[in-house]
DRENPA-3360 file (N, C-alpha, C; in nm, 2 decimals, always signed):
BEGIN
1 = XXXXXXXX = +5.99/-0.13/+2.93/+6.09/-0.19/+2.97/+6.21/-0.19/+2.86 ~ +6.28/-0.13/+2.90/+6.47/-0.10/+2.85/+6.56/-0.19/+2.82 ~ +6.65/-0.16/+2.79/+6.78/-0.28/+2.81/+6.80/-0.30/+2.96 ~ +6.87/-0.39/+2.93/+6.92/-0.47/+3.09/+7.02/-0.38/+3.13 ~ +7.06/-0.38/+3.27/+7.12/-0.30/+3.35/+7.19/-0.37/+3.45 ~ +7.31/-0.34/+3.43/+7.39/-0.44/+3.58/+7.43/-0.34/+3.71 ~ +7.38/-0.46/+3.79/+7.41/-0.36/+3.92/+7.51/-0.46/+3.98 ~ +7.62/-0.41/+4.06/+7.70/-0.48/+4.13/+7.69/-0.46/+4.27;
9 = XXXXXXXX = +7.73/-0.55/+4.37/+7.72/-0.53/+4.48/+7.84/-0.65/+4.58 ~ +7.83/-0.63/+4.67/+7.91/-0.72/+4.75/+7.86/-0.84/+4.80 ~ +7.94/-0.96/+4.81/+7.89/-1.09/+4.83/+7.76/-1.11/+4.96 ~ +7.82/-1.04/+5.03/+7.74/-1.04/+5.18/+7.60/-0.94/+5.16 ~ +7.60/-0.87/+5.06/+7.46/-0.78/+5.10/+7.35/-0.86/+5.13 ~ +7.28/-0.81/+5.18/+7.14/-0.85/+5.23/+7.01/-0.80/+5.16 ~ +6.93/-0.84/+5.08/+6.81/-0.74/+5.03/+6.68/-0.78/+5.11 ~ +6.60/-0.70/+5.10/+6.46/-0.77/+5.13/+6.38/-0.74/+4.99;
17 = XXXXXXXX = +6.28/-0.83/+4.99/+6.17/-0.84/+4.88/+6.06/-0.75/+4.87 ~ +6.06/-0.63/+4.83/+5.94/-0.56/+4.83/+5.86/-0.58/+4.79 ~ +5.85/-0.66/+4.59/+5.73/-0.72/+4.54/+5.84/-0.78/+4.42 ~ +5.73/-0.92/+4.40/+5.76/-0.98/+4.25/+5.63/-0.97/+4.19 ~ +5.66/-0.93/+4.05/+5.56/-0.97/+3.92/+5.63/-1.05/+3.83 ~ +5.54/-1.09/+3.77/+5.59/-1.20/+3.64/+5.55/-1.06/+3.51 ~ +5.65/-1.09/+3.45/+5.67/-0.95/+3.36/+5.63/-1.01/+3.21 ~ +5.69/-1.13/+3.19/+5.60/-1.22/+3.06/+5.71/-1.37/+3.09;
25 = XXXXXXXX = +5.64/-1.48/+3.00/+5.69/-1.60/+2.99/+5.74/-1.67/+3.13 ~ +5.90/-1.70/+3.10/+5.98/-1.72/+3.25/+6.08/-1.57/+3.32 ~ +6.01/-1.48/+3.30/+6.09/-1.35/+3.34/+6.01/-1.31/+3.46 ~ +6.08/-1.27/+3.55/+6.00/-1.20/+3.67/+6.09/-1.06/+3.69 ~ +6.01/-0.96/+3.75/+6.07/-0.87/+3.78/+6.07/-0.87/+3.95 ~ +6.19/-0.82/+4.01/+6.18/-0.83/+4.16/+6.23/-0.70/+4.22 ~ +6.17/-0.61/+4.31/+6.22/-0.49/+4.37/+6.27/-0.53/+4.51 ~ +6.41/-0.51/+4.49/+6.46/-0.52/+4.61/+6.52/-0.39/+4.68;
33 = XXXXXXXX = +6.52/-0.43/+4.83/+6.52/-0.28/+4.88/+6.67/-0.34/+4.98 ~ +6.78/-0.26/+5.00/+6.86/-0.29/+5.06/+6.86/-0.28/+5.19 ~ +6.86/-0.41/+5.27/+6.86/-0.41/+5.40/+6.98/-0.32/+5.49 ~ +6.89/-0.23/+5.57/+6.99/-0.19/+5.72/+7.08/-0.31/+5.79 ~ +7.22/-0.23/+5.80/+7.27/-0.34/+5.92/+7.23/-0.37/+6.01 ~ +7.13/-0.22/+6.09/+7.07/-0.23/+6.21/+6.94/-0.32/+6.20 ~ +6.93/-0.40/+6.07/+6.76/-0.45/+6.09/+6.76/-0.56/+6.24 ~ +6.70/-0.54/+6.32/+6.71/-0.65/+6.43/+6.63/-0.76/+6.41;
41 = XXXXXXXX = +6.54/-0.75/+6.32/+6.47/-0.91/+6.29/+6.54/-1.00/+6.19 ~ +6.61/-0.93/+6.06/+6.73/-0.98/+6.01/+6.84/-1.05/+6.10 ~ +6.87/-0.98/+6.18/+6.99/-0.98/+6.28/+6.96/-1.12/+6.38 ~ +6.83/-1.13/+6.41/+6.80/-1.23/+6.49/+6.73/-1.37/+6.38 ~ +6.73/-1.34/+6.29/+6.70/-1.45/+6.21/+6.86/-1.54/+6.16 ~ +6.93/-1.43/+6.14/+7.06/-1.48/+6.10/+7.15/-1.55/+6.20 ~ +7.11/-1.50/+6.33/+7.18/-1.57/+6.44/+7.14/-1.72/+6.48 ~ +6.96/-1.71/+6.44/+6.93/-1.82/+6.47/+6.98/-1.95/+6.37;
49 = XXXXXXXX = +6.96/-1.90/+6.22/+7.03/-1.97/+6.11/+7.16/-2.02/+6.12 ~ +7.26/-1.92/+6.17/+7.38/-1.98/+6.18/+7.38/-2.06/+6.28 ~ +7.35/-2.07/+6.36/+7.33/-2.17/+6.49/+7.28/-2.29/+6.47 ~ +7.19/-2.30/+6.37/+7.16/-2.41/+6.34/+7.22/-2.52/+6.24 ~ +7.31/-2.40/+6.11/+7.39/-2.47/+6.08/+7.49/-2.49/+6.04 ~ +7.54/-2.44/+6.16/+7.71/-2.44/+6.18/+7.79/-2.58/+6.23 ~ +7.90/-2.63/+6.16/+7.96/-2.73/+6.15/+8.12/-2.72/+6.13 ~ +8.19/-2.81/+6.14/+8.34/-2.78/+6.16/+8.37/-2.76/+5.98;
57 = XXXXXXXX = +8.30/-2.77/+5.89/+8.35/-2.76/+5.78/+8.24/-2.65/+5.69 ~ +8.30/-2.56/+5.63/+8.20/-2.46/+5.55/+8.11/-2.54/+5.47 ~ +8.18/-2.63/+5.40/+8.07/-2.65/+5.30/+7.96/-2.76/+5.34 ~ +8.02/-2.84/+5.46/+7.88/-2.92/+5.53/+7.78/-2.81/+5.55 ~ +7.81/-2.67/+5.65/+7.74/-2.56/+5.69/+7.64/-2.49/+5.55 ~ +7.70/-2.51/+5.41/+7.66/-2.46/+5.31/+7.55/-2.56/+5.27 ~ +7.60/-2.68/+5.28/+7.46/-2.85/+5.25/+7.35/-2.79/+5.34 ~ +7.39/-2.77/+5.49/+7.29/-2.75/+5.56/+7.23/-2.66/+5.56;
65 = XXXXXXXX = +7.27/-2.53/+5.52/+7.20/-2.42/+5.47/+7.07/-2.42/+5.40 ~ +7.15/-2.47/+5.24/+7.06/-2.53/+5.15/+6.96/-2.65/+5.18 ~ +6.98/-2.73/+5.24/+6.86/-2.81/+5.30/+6.77/-2.75/+5.39 ~ +6.80/-2.65/+5.46/+6.69/-2.57/+5.56/+6.61/-2.48/+5.51 ~ +6.68/-2.40/+5.39/+6.64/-2.31/+5.32/+6.49/-2.39/+5.18 ~ +6.54/-2.53/+5.19/+6.49/-2.61/+5.07/+6.50/-2.55/+4.92 ~ +6.61/-2.56/+4.93/+6.68/-2.49/+4.76/+6.78/-2.58/+4.68 ~ +6.69/-2.69/+4.69/+6.80/-2.81/+4.62/+6.69/-2.83/+4.49;
73 = XXXXX = +6.80/-2.93/+4.44/+6.68/-2.95/+4.31/+6.75/-3.09/+4.29 ~ +6.68/-3.18/+4.25/+6.71/-3.35/+4.24/+6.78/-3.33/+4.09 ~ +6.87/-3.39/+4.06/+6.89/-3.38/+3.89/+6.85/-3.51/+3.82 ~ +6.77/-3.49/+3.69/+6.71/-3.61/+3.62/+6.84/-3.66/+3.58 ~ +6.81/-3.80/+3.54/+6.93/-3.90/+3.47/+6.89/-3.87/+3.33;
% end
């Protein structure tokens, strides 16, 4: 393993996870592959998820998406 490298990508970029392996301690190496715009499976999933979390306010949609994905953490007092 060498020096860190920076990779810039646009906010709407979608990747598929090719592999995940633990490097050491709390560090993980994740091999990502840029998803093609014509990915039918991803298109179907995205459409269904948008329908499921759609609301009148973008923040409400974000909260619904986070809840749907289970990506939340309760804060400790």
